[in-house]
PyMOL commands that place a pseudoatom at each C-alpha (Angstrom):
pseudoatom trace, name=CA, resn=MET, resi=1, chain=A, elem=C, hetatm=0, pos=[30.106, -1.416, 4.283]
pseudoatom trace, name=CA, resn=PRO, resi=2, chain=A, elem=C, hetatm=0, pos=[30.302, -3.771, 7.755]
pseudoatom trace, name=CA, resn=THR, resi=3, chain=A, elem=C, hetatm=0, pos=[32.041, -6.881, 8.052]
pseudoatom trace, name=CA, resn=LEU, resi=4, chain=A, elem=C, hetatm=0, pos=[30.376, -10.012, 6.829]
pseudoatom trace, name=CA, resn=LEU, resi=5, chain=A, elem=C, hetatm=0, pos=[31.558, -13.276, 7.512]
pseudoatom trace, name=CA, resn=SER, resi=6, chain=A, elem=C, hetatm=0, pos=[32.348, -15.143, 4.099]
pseudoatom trace, name=CA, resn=SER, resi=7, chain=A, elem=C, hetatm=0, pos=[30.325, -17.347, 4.373]
pseudoatom trace, name=CA, resn=TRP, resi=8, chain=A, elem=C, hetatm=0, pos=[27.001, -16.872, 4.524]
pseudoatom trace, name=CA, resn=ALA, resi=9, chain=A, elem=C, hetatm=0, pos=[23.635, -16.889, 3.147]
pseudoatom trace, name=CA, resn=ALA, resi=10, chain=A, elem=C, hetatm=0, pos=[19.671, -16.141, 3.503]
pseudoatom trace, name=CA, resn=ILE, resi=11, chain=A, elem=C, hetatm=0, pos=[16.735, -18.092, 4.450]
pseudoatom trace, name=CA, resn=ARG, resi=12, chain=A, elem=C, hetatm=0, pos=[14.310, -16.147, 1.720]
pseudoatom trace, name=CA, resn=THR, resi=13, chain=A, elem=C, hetatm=0, pos=[11.323, -16.657, 4.123]
pseudoatom trace, name=CA, resn=PRO, resi=14, chain=A, elem=C, hetatm=0, pos=[7.166, -15.135, 3.548]
pseudoatom trace, name=CA, resn=ARG, resi=15, chain=A, elem=C, hetatm=0, pos=[7.438, -11.909, 5.700]
pseudoatom trace, name=CA, resn=LEU, resi=16, chain=A, elem=C, hetatm=0, pos=[4.942, -12.741, 8.250]
pseudoatom trace, name=CA, resn=LEU, resi=17, chain=A, elem=C, hetatm=0, pos=[6.537, -16.530, 9.471]
pseudoatom trace, name=CA, resn=GLY, resi=18, chain=A, elem=C, hetatm=0, pos=[9.893, -14.275, 9.240]
pseudoatom trace, name=CA, resn=ALA, resi=19, chain=A, elem=C, hetatm=0, pos=[8.295, -12.216, 12.153]
pseudoatom trace, name=CA, resn=GLN, resi=20, chain=A, elem=C, hetatm=0, pos=[7.123, -14.579, 14.014]
pseudoatom trace, name=CA, resn=ALA, resi=21, chain=A, elem=C, hetatm=0, pos=[10.146, -16.544, 14.103]
pseudoatom trace, name=CA, resn=LEU, resi=22, chain=A, elem=C, hetatm=0, pos=[12.784, -13.863, 14.404]
pseudoatom trace, name=CA, resn=ALA, resi=23, chain=A, elem=C, hetatm=0, pos=[10.628, -12.686, 17.751]
pseudoatom trace, name=CA, resn=ARG, resi=24, chain=A, elem=C, hetatm=0, pos=[10.389, -16.084, 18.774]
pseudoatom trace, name=CA, resn=LEU, resi=25, chain=A, elem=C, hetatm=0, pos=[14.171, -16.928, 18.489]
pseudoatom trace, name=CA, resn=ARG, resi=26, chain=A, elem=C, hetatm=0, pos=[16.150, -17.893, 21.563]
pseudoatom trace, name=CA, resn=THR, resi=27, chain=A, elem=C, hetatm=0, pos=[19.092, -16.139, 20.352]
pseudoatom trace, name=CA, resn=GLU, resi=28, chain=A, elem=C, hetatm=0, pos=[19.493, -12.586, 19.186]
pseudoatom trace, name=CA, resn=PRO, resi=29, chain=A, elem=C, hetatm=0, pos=[18.302, -12.443, 15.216]
pseudoatom trace, name=CA, resn=GLY, resi=30, chain=A, elem=C, hetatm=0, pos=[21.283, -11.014, 13.184]
pseudoatom trace, name=CA, resn=PRO, resi=31, chain=A, elem=C, hetatm=0, pos=[21.564, -8.810, 9.610]
pseudoatom trace, name=CA, resn=THR, resi=32, chain=A, elem=C, hetatm=0, pos=[17.443, -9.210, 7.919]
pseudoatom trace, name=CA, resn=LEU, resi=33, chain=A, elem=C, hetatm=0, pos=[16.740, -7.925, 4.780]
pseudoatom trace, name=CA, resn=VAL, resi=34, chain=A, elem=C, hetatm=0, pos=[13.039, -6.773, 3.909]
pseudoatom trace, name=CA, resn=HIS, resi=35, chain=A, elem=C, hetatm=0, pos=[12.033, -7.193, 0.186]
pseudoatom trace, name=CA, resn=PRO, resi=36, chain=A, elem=C, hetatm=0, pos=[8.228, -4.986, 0.194]
pseudoatom trace, name=CA, resn=ALA, resi=37, chain=A, elem=C, hetatm=0, pos=[8.310, -6.090, -3.283]
pseudoatom trace, name=CA, resn=GLU, resi=38, chain=A, elem=C, hetatm=0, pos=[8.856, -9.576, -2.617]
pseudoatom trace, name=CA, resn=ARG, resi=39, chain=A, elem=C, hetatm=0, pos=[7.018, -10.524, 0.357]
pseudoatom trace, name=CA, resn=LYS, resi=40, chain=A, elem=C, hetatm=0, pos=[9.986, -11.553, 1.430]
pseudoatom trace, name=CA, resn=LEU, resi=41, chain=A, elem=C, hetatm=0, pos=[12.729, -11.538, 4.340]
pseudoatom trace, name=CA, resn=TYR, resi=42, chain=A, elem=C, hetatm=0, pos=[15.467, -13.179, 4.031]
pseudoatom trace, name=CA, resn=ILE, resi=43, chain=A, elem=C, hetatm=0, pos=[17.741, -14.035, 7.504]
pseudoatom trace, name=CA, resn=LEU, resi=44, chain=A, elem=C, hetatm=0, pos=[20.742, -14.328, 7.320]
pseudoatom trace, name=CA, resn=VAL, resi=45, chain=A, elem=C, hetatm=0, pos=[22.345, -17.701, 9.051]
pseudoatom trace, name=CA, resn=HIS, resi=46, chain=A, elem=C, hetatm=0, pos=[25.457, -19.085, 8.063]
pseudoatom trace, name=CA, resn=ALA, resi=47, chain=A, elem=C, hetatm=0, pos=[25.694, -21.095, 4.653]
pseudoatom trace, name=CA, resn=SER, resi=48, chain=A, elem=C, hetatm=0, pos=[27.246, -24.826, 6.303]
pseudoatom trace, name=CA, resn=SER, resi=49, chain=A, elem=C, hetatm=0, pos=[24.258, -23.993, 8.158]
pseudoatom trace, name=CA, resn=ALA, resi=50, chain=A, elem=C, hetatm=0, pos=[21.610, -23.524, 5.209]
pseudoatom trace, name=CA, resn=GLY, resi=51, chain=A, elem=C, hetatm=0, pos=[23.109, -26.489, 3.819]
pseudoatom trace, name=CA, resn=THR, resi=52, chain=A, elem=C, hetatm=0, pos=[21.188, -28.421, 5.637]
pseudoatom trace, name=CA, resn=TRP, resi=53, chain=A, elem=C, hetatm=0, pos=[17.587, -26.034, 5.577]
pseudoatom trace, name=CA, resn=ARG, resi=54, chain=A, elem=C, hetatm=0, pos=[14.270, -27.926, 5.182]
pseudoatom trace, name=CA, resn=HIS, resi=55, chain=A, elem=C, hetatm=0, pos=[11.377, -25.768, 6.347]
pseudoatom trace, name=CA, resn=ALA, resi=56, chain=A, elem=C, hetatm=0, pos=[8.599, -25.782, 4.819]
pseudoatom trace, name=CA, resn=ASP, resi=57, chain=A, elem=C, hetatm=0, pos=[7.566, -22.468, 2.533]
pseudoatom trace, name=CA, resn=THR, resi=58, chain=A, elem=C, hetatm=0, pos=[11.013, -21.286, 3.109]
pseudoatom trace, name=CA, resn=GLU, resi=59, chain=A, elem=C, hetatm=0, pos=[14.502, -21.593, 0.720]
pseudoatom trace, name=CA, resn=VAL, resi=60, chain=A, elem=C, hetatm=0, pos=[18.106, -20.878, 0.985]
pseudoatom trace, name=CA, resn=VAL, resi=61, chain=A, elem=C, hetatm=0, pos=[19.500, -18.139, -1.305]
pseudoatom trace, name=CA, resn=PRO, resi=62, chain=A, elem=C, hetatm=0, pos=[23.560, -18.319, -1.567]
pseudoatom trace, name=CA, resn=ALA, resi=63, chain=A, elem=C, hetatm=0, pos=[24.843, -15.449, -0.649]
pseudoatom trace, name=CA, resn=GLU, resi=64, chain=A, elem=C, hetatm=0, pos=[26.641, -14.681, -4.590]
pseudoatom trace, name=CA, resn=LEU, resi=65, chain=A, elem=C, hetatm=0, pos=[22.427, -14.364, -6.025]
pseudoatom trace, name=CA, resn=LEU, resi=66, chain=A, elem=C, hetatm=0, pos=[21.791, -11.542, -3.033]
pseudoatom trace, name=CA, resn=ALA, resi=67, chain=A, elem=C, hetatm=0, pos=[22.540, -8.110, -3.381]
pseudoatom trace, name=CA, resn=LEU, resi=68, chain=A, elem=C, hetatm=0, pos=[22.292, -6.520, -0.669]
pseudoatom trace, name=CA, resn=PRO, resi=69, chain=A, elem=C, hetatm=0, pos=[22.140, -3.137, 0.477]
pseudoatom trace, name=CA, resn=GLU, resi=70, chain=A, elem=C, hetatm=0, pos=[23.718, -0.776, 2.374]
pseudoatom trace, name=CA, resn=PRO, resi=71, chain=A, elem=C, hetatm=0, pos=[23.439, -1.364, 5.554]
pseudoatom trace, name=CA, resn=GLN, resi=72, chain=A, elem=C, hetatm=0, pos=[22.177, 2.442, 6.575]
pseudoatom trace, name=CA, resn=HIS, resi=73, chain=A, elem=C, hetatm=0, pos=[19.046, 1.329, 3.979]
pseudoatom trace, name=CA, resn=VAL, resi=74, chain=A, elem=C, hetatm=0, pos=[16.458, 0.772, 6.870]
pseudoatom trace, name=CA, resn=ARG, resi=75, chain=A, elem=C, hetatm=0, pos=[13.011, 1.527, 5.630]
pseudoatom trace, name=CA, resn=PRO, resi=76, chain=A, elem=C, hetatm=0, pos=[11.872, 1.944, 1.501]
pseudoatom trace, name=CA, resn=PRO, resi=77, chain=A, elem=C, hetatm=0, pos=[12.300, 1.552, -1.592]
pseudoatom trace, name=CA, resn=GLY, resi=78, chain=A, elem=C, hetatm=0, pos=[13.347, -0.786, -2.588]
pseudoatom trace, name=CA, resn=PRO, resi=79, chain=A, elem=C, hetatm=0, pos=[14.787, -3.707, 0.005]
pseudoatom trace, name=CA, resn=TYR, resi=80, chain=A, elem=C, hetatm=0, pos=[16.045, -2.679, 3.571]
pseudoatom trace, name=CA, resn=TRP, resi=81, chain=A, elem=C, hetatm=0, pos=[18.160, -3.464, 6.516]
pseudoatom trace, name=CA, resn=LEU, resi=82, chain=A, elem=C, hetatm=0, pos=[15.150, -4.794, 9.372]
pseudoatom trace, name=CA, resn=ILE, resi=83, chain=A, elem=C, hetatm=0, pos=[18.241, -5.710, 11.702]
pseudoatom trace, name=CA, resn=PRO, resi=84, chain=A, elem=C, hetatm=0, pos=[21.277, -4.404, 9.795]
pseudoatom trace, name=CA, resn=PRO, resi=85, chain=A, elem=C, hetatm=0, pos=[25.076, -5.486, 9.934]
pseudoatom trace, name=CA, resn=GLY, resi=86, chain=A, elem=C, hetatm=0, pos=[27.260, -4.567, 12.233]
pseudoatom trace, name=CA, resn=GLN, resi=87, chain=A, elem=C, hetatm=0, pos=[28.417, -1.326, 12.387]
pseudoatom trace, name=CA, resn=ARG, resi=88, chain=A, elem=C, hetatm=0, pos=[31.671, -0.594, 10.164]
pseudoatom trace, name=CA, resn=GLY, resi=89, chain=A, elem=C, hetatm=0, pos=[34.791, -2.482, 11.696]
pseudoatom trace, name=CA, resn=GLN, resi=90, chain=A, elem=C, hetatm=0, pos=[32.817, -4.729, 13.183]
pseudoatom trace, name=CA, resn=ARG, resi=91, chain=A, elem=C, hetatm=0, pos=[32.199, -8.179, 13.444]
pseudoatom trace, name=CA, resn=THR, resi=92, chain=A, elem=C, hetatm=0, pos=[28.791, -8.797, 12.121]
pseudoatom trace, name=CA, resn=ARG, resi=93, chain=A, elem=C, hetatm=0, pos=[27.132, -12.479, 13.969]
pseudoatom trace, name=CA, resn=LEU, resi=94, chain=A, elem=C, hetatm=0, pos=[24.584, -13.852, 11.991]
pseudoatom trace, name=CA, resn=THR, resi=95, chain=A, elem=C, hetatm=0, pos=[21.029, -15.246, 13.220]
pseudoatom trace, name=CA, resn=ASP, resi=96, chain=A, elem=C, hetatm=0, pos=[21.455, -18.721, 14.355]
pseudoatom trace, name=CA, resn=ALA, resi=97, chain=A, elem=C, hetatm=0, pos=[20.150, -21.853, 12.165]
pseudoatom trace, name=CA, resn=ALA, resi=98, chain=A, elem=C, hetatm=0, pos=[19.024, -24.223, 14.118]
pseudoatom trace, name=CA, resn=ASP, resi=99, chain=A, elem=C, hetatm=0, pos=[17.034, -21.685, 16.602]
pseudoatom trace, name=CA, resn=LEU, resi=100, chain=A, elem=C, hetatm=0, pos=[16.180, -20.483, 13.676]
pseudoatom trace, name=CA, resn=ARG, resi=101, chain=A, elem=C, hetatm=0, pos=[14.198, -23.312, 13.008]
pseudoatom trace, name=CA, resn=ALA, resi=102, chain=A, elem=C, hetatm=0, pos=[12.571, -24.235, 16.363]
pseudoatom trace, name=CA, resn=ALA, resi=103, chain=A, elem=C, hetatm=0, pos=[11.540, -20.396, 16.647]
pseudoatom trace, name=CA, resn=MET, resi=104, chain=A, elem=C, hetatm=0, pos=[9.285, -21.681, 12.835]
pseudoatom trace, name=CA, resn=MET, resi=105, chain=A, elem=C, hetatm=0, pos=[8.214, -25.285, 14.279]
pseudoatom trace, name=CA, resn=PRO, resi=106, chain=A, elem=C, hetatm=0, pos=[4.890, -24.844, 15.022]
pseudoatom trace, name=CA, resn=HIS, resi=107, chain=A, elem=C, hetatm=0, pos=[3.146, -23.685, 18.517]
pseudoatom trace, name=CA, resn=ALA, resi=108, chain=A, elem=C, hetatm=0, pos=[7.728, -22.823, 19.040]
pseudoatom trace, name=CA, resn=SER, resi=109, chain=A, elem=C, hetatm=0, pos=[7.173, -21.002, 22.021]
pseudoatom trace, name=CA, resn=CYS, resi=110, chain=A, elem=C, hetatm=0, pos=[9.927, -19.864, 22.883]
pseudoatom trace, name=CA, resn=ARG, resi=111, chain=A, elem=C, hetatm=0, pos=[10.786, -16.438, 23.298]
pseudoatom trace, name=CA, resn=ARG, resi=112, chain=A, elem=C, hetatm=0, pos=[13.978, -13.989, 22.556]
pseudoatom trace, name=CA, resn=HIS, resi=113, chain=A, elem=C, hetatm=0, pos=[15.977, -13.040, 25.778]
pseudoatom trace, name=CA, resn=ARG, resi=114, chain=A, elem=C, hetatm=0, pos=[17.418, -9.602, 25.606]
for i in range(1, 114): cmd.bond("trace and resi %d" % i, "trace and resi %d" % (i + 1))
show_as sticks, trace
zoom trace
């Protein structure tokens, strides 16, 4: 399993809202989990930034309440990684919560750098 920062949380979003926000990010997104049965995305962010998270139709899920699939599980059945965590030995970079919040704002026009 990759090295995840010890202090993370997930932002649970409706699948479409989350996908649109990921496409608008100004920074590279971090690990993102798809839960097909719930039709939700779980976008991993630093736990410290999740404490102030407020956005309609989303909620914070603490790390201890979210079961993560293995990094190589990138398609159904069951929950899978849309954006998997880093490979063995690499530190996983999490999505910037402030950037994610901005990308979820109506009429957000920023685009992700590639």
